[in-house]
C-alpha positions, 0 to 999 in steps of 0.5 A: 077106453081103460079096462081096469085090470085086477092083480089076478088079471096081470099075474096071467100075462106071462112076460119074459126076457129072451134073447134074439138068436135069429132074425130074417125078413118075412116077404109073406107077411103084409106089412113089414116084418121079421120072422125071429127066433128067441132063445127063452132059457128054460122055456126054450126057443120061440118063433115070433113074427115082428113088425119092427123093420123101421128101426132094426135090421136083422143084423142088429137084432140078433144077440138082443135082449127083448121082453115078450109075452110068452102064453098066448095061443100060437097064432099063424100067419101066412105059412108062419106060426107065431109062438109069442109077442115081442112088446115094444112102444109105438111111436108118433108115426105108429112104429115099433120101438123094442122094450128091453131090459137096462141091463143083461140078464137071463133068458127067460126071467119073468117080468113083474 
């Protein structure tokens, strides 16, 4: 079902660019995931749990810029508190491919 958003609805979603500064496996997650720490510049460092293990290793993720929604409420996943939602595209097998800027930009820049 498609729901038509108003411009005001879209403006409520705060999507920002950040750089992953650490990534580690998350053995307590129900589905394979990593625990990430992401630098969003002036917004600070936020944590996220991301199910992106199919195509990315922790070493490959460190230093990579990503796009995330930063204004969702904190979500508890086991003993971990996820503070943002890293965005990606699901392929045909439901594996996630990260959304990333096409060139390096300043951490915290807003997506519009």
